[in-house]
C-alpha positions as CSV (number, residue, x, y, z in Angstrom):
1,M,-191.3,43.6,-48.7
2,S,-189.1,43.5,-45.2
3,E,-185.4,42.6,-45.5
4,T,-186.3,39.4,-44.1
5,N,-188.5,38.3,-47.0
6,V,-185.5,39.3,-49.5
7,F,-183.9,36.1,-51.3
8,I,-181.5,35.4,-54.1
9,D,-181.7,32.3,-56.1
10,L,-178.4,31.2,-57.9
11,L,-180.2,30.2,-61.1
12,F,-178.5,28.2,-63.8
13,S,-175.2,28.7,-62.1
14,K,-172.1,27.1,-62.7
15,P,-170.7,25.1,-59.8
16,V,-167.1,24.6,-59.1
17,Y,-166.6,22.1,-56.6
18,G,-163.1,22.3,-54.4
19,K,-161.6,19.7,-51.8
20,Y,-158.0,19.4,-50.7
21,L,-157.2,15.7,-50.8
22,N,-154.8,14.3,-48.4
23,I,-152.4,12.4,-50.9
24,D,-148.8,12.3,-51.6
25,T,-148.4,14.7,-54.3
26,K,-144.5,14.4,-54.2
27,K,-144.7,10.8,-54.8
28,I,-146.8,11.4,-57.9
29,V,-144.4,14.3,-59.2
30,S,-141.4,12.1,-59.1
31,M,-143.0,9.8,-61.5
32,L,-143.6,12.3,-64.1
33,E,-140.0,12.9,-65.3
34,E,-140.5,9.8,-67.5
35,Y,-143.6,11.1,-69.2
36,D,-143.1,12.9,-72.8
37,F,-144.9,16.4,-73.0
38,H,-145.9,18.5,-75.9
39,D,-147.4,21.8,-76.6
40,A,-151.1,21.8,-75.2
41,G,-152.0,24.8,-77.0
42,N,-155.0,25.0,-79.7
43,P,-153.7,24.1,-83.2
44,D,-156.3,26.7,-84.8
45,V,-154.9,29.4,-82.4
46,Q,-151.5,31.0,-83.4
47,T,-149.7,31.2,-80.3
48,D,-146.0,31.3,-79.3
49,A,-145.1,27.7,-78.7
50,D,-142.5,28.3,-76.3
51,N,-144.9,29.9,-73.8
52,I,-147.6,27.5,-74.1
53,S,-148.1,24.9,-71.1
54,L,-147.4,21.2,-71.9
55,Q,-149.4,18.2,-71.6
56,S,-148.4,14.6,-71.5
57,D,-148.5,12.4,-74.6
58,S,-150.6,10.1,-73.0
59,L,-154.4,10.8,-72.5
60,Y,-155.0,7.9,-70.4
61,V,-152.7,8.1,-67.4
62,L,-155.5,7.2,-64.8
63,E,-155.8,3.7,-66.6
64,E,-152.0,2.8,-65.5
65,K,-152.0,0.4,-62.9
66,R,-149.9,2.4,-60.6
67,F,-152.2,5.0,-60.5
68,K,-155.3,2.7,-59.5
69,F,-155.2,4.2,-56.0
70,L,-155.3,8.0,-57.4
71,K,-158.1,7.0,-59.7
72,D,-160.2,5.3,-56.8
73,E,-159.5,8.5,-54.6
74,L,-160.7,11.0,-57.5
75,M,-163.9,8.8,-58.2
76,K,-164.8,9.0,-54.6
77,E,-164.5,12.7,-54.4
78,F,-166.3,13.1,-57.6
79,Y,-169.5,11.1,-56.4
80,L,-169.7,13.3,-53.4
81,F,-170.2,16.3,-55.6
82,A,-172.4,14.6,-58.6
83,S,-174.4,12.4,-56.3
84,D,-174.6,14.0,-52.9
85,T,-174.5,17.7,-54.1
86,M,-175.7,17.6,-57.7
87,K,-178.1,14.6,-57.0
88,Y,-177.3,12.8,-60.2
89,S,-178.6,9.2,-60.3
90,N,-176.1,8.2,-63.4
91,K,-172.7,6.3,-63.0
92,F,-170.0,8.1,-64.6
93,K,-166.6,7.2,-66.4
94,I,-163.3,9.2,-66.7
95,T,-162.6,9.3,-70.5
96,T,-159.2,10.8,-70.8
97,S,-156.8,12.0,-68.3
98,W,-153.3,13.6,-68.5
99,F,-150.8,15.5,-66.8
100,T,-149.8,19.1,-67.3
101,K,-146.7,21.0,-66.8
102,S,-146.0,24.6,-67.0
103,T,-142.3,26.0,-66.7
104,K,-141.4,29.4,-65.9
105,G,-143.1,31.7,-68.5
106,Q,-145.7,29.5,-69.7
107,S,-149.4,29.7,-69.4
108,S,-152.3,28.0,-71.6
109,T,-154.8,29.6,-73.9
110,C,-158.6,29.9,-72.9
111,H,-160.2,26.8,-73.6
112,N,-163.0,24.3,-72.5
113,H,-163.3,20.4,-73.0
114,N,-165.7,18.8,-75.6
115,N,-167.4,15.6,-75.3
116,C,-167.5,15.4,-71.9
117,I,-169.9,16.9,-69.2
118,L,-167.6,17.4,-66.2
119,S,-163.9,18.2,-65.9
120,G,-161.6,18.1,-63.2
121,V,-157.9,18.9,-62.0
122,L,-155.7,17.8,-59.2
123,Y,-152.7,20.2,-58.3
124,L,-149.3,18.3,-57.8
125,Q,-146.7,21.1,-57.6
126,T,-147.7,24.6,-57.2
127,N,-146.5,27.7,-55.3
128,E,-148.0,31.1,-54.7
129,N,-146.7,32.4,-58.1
130,S,-147.2,29.3,-60.4
131,G,-150.2,30.3,-62.2
132,D,-153.7,30.6,-61.0
133,I,-156.7,28.9,-63.0
134,S,-158.9,31.7,-64.4
135,F,-162.3,30.8,-65.2
136,E,-164.2,33.0,-67.7
137,D,-167.8,33.7,-68.7
138,F,-168.4,34.2,-72.2
139,G,-172.2,34.5,-72.0
140,N,-174.4,36.9,-74.0
141,K,-174.1,39.9,-71.6
142,R,-176.1,43.1,-72.6
143,Y,-174.0,45.4,-70.5
144,I,-170.7,45.0,-68.8
145,M,-171.5,46.9,-65.6
146,R,-169.0,49.1,-63.4
147,T,-168.5,47.1,-60.2
148,K,-167.4,48.4,-56.8
149,E,-166.9,44.7,-55.4
150,Y,-166.6,41.4,-57.3
151,N,-168.2,38.5,-56.1
152,E,-169.7,35.2,-57.6
153,L,-172.8,36.9,-58.7
154,N,-171.5,39.7,-60.8
155,S,-168.0,38.6,-62.1
156,I,-167.1,37.7,-65.4
157,A,-163.8,36.1,-64.7
158,W,-163.0,34.4,-61.4
159,R,-159.4,33.2,-60.3
160,I,-158.7,30.1,-57.9
161,K,-155.1,29.8,-56.6
162,P,-153.7,26.5,-56.8
163,V,-152.4,24.4,-53.8
164,D,-150.8,21.1,-53.8
165,G,-153.6,18.5,-53.3
166,L,-156.4,20.9,-54.2
167,L,-159.0,19.1,-56.5
168,L,-161.5,20.8,-58.6
169,I,-164.3,20.0,-60.5
170,F,-166.4,21.8,-62.8
171,P,-168.7,21.7,-65.9
172,S,-166.6,20.8,-69.1
173,E,-168.2,24.1,-71.1
174,V,-166.6,26.6,-68.7
175,Y,-163.9,28.4,-70.5
176,H,-160.6,28.5,-68.2
177,K,-157.0,29.1,-68.6
178,V,-153.7,28.8,-66.7
179,E,-152.1,32.0,-65.9
180,E,-148.5,32.4,-66.5
181,N,-146.0,30.8,-64.3
182,E,-144.2,33.4,-62.9
183,S,-142.0,31.1,-60.2
184,D,-138.8,28.9,-61.2
185,I,-140.6,25.8,-60.1
186,K,-142.4,23.3,-62.5
187,R,-146.0,23.7,-62.3
188,Y,-147.4,20.1,-62.5
189,S,-151.3,19.0,-62.4
190,L,-153.6,16.0,-63.5
191,S,-156.6,16.9,-65.6
192,F,-159.4,14.5,-66.6
193,N,-162.7,14.6,-67.9
194,F,-166.2,12.6,-67.0
195,V,-169.2,11.3,-69.1
196,P,-172.5,9.8,-67.8
197,T,-173.2,5.9,-68.6
198,G,-176.3,4.3,-68.9
199,L,-179.6,6.0,-69.4
200,I,-179.7,9.7,-69.8
201,G,-182.7,12.3,-70.6
202,Y,-186.2,12.0,-70.6
203,G,-189.2,11.1,-73.0
204,D,-188.4,11.5,-76.7
205,S,-184.8,12.7,-75.7
206,Q,-183.7,9.8,-73.7
207,C,-180.7,7.6,-75.0
208,H,-178.5,4.9,-73.6
209,L,-174.8,5.8,-73.5
210,N,-172.1,3.1,-73.8
211,I,-168.9,4.6,-73.3
212,N,-165.7,2.6,-74.1
213,K,-161.8,3.7,-73.8
């Protein structure tokens, strides 16, 4: 087979959608001091609470009237991914949405999101050392190969450096964590989850989903 006949199909990959949004992140951050935040760690995992990043007590911040403009913008971008790229015909709804905060020395535990299909994060206040997001593959690998250069095909972990205004959307089952904030700024972001609505599935596996807040 000649080199021109070689192809690689990215079978069953986990797509991460990224887009830089033209929004006033400083305006949003200025509103966050009025929110109460608590330890965002997994209660089943023993951790040092002082070093765990925080999340807002409210899990429905995008339902607030003052953030309607932001929710509308996020839904528009979401459908560019879900409909135009993934070719899903379903409508979707944001279920939970919350702000996260990491001060110097704080990070999150590795986790994924349950009871949703896609998750997103919008970065609001970051810098070079405020903590990357790290995605990890806990799949059933037969061997861990020695690698001379890492890429999307051979990596078991992948980092993305946050930038103000960067939106990421990814499958909710993918494990991820926030690396330690080594800067003196408060790292702020907005997280949210999506579920499909209406008819899903085919044949005897189909069902109607009616999702309420």
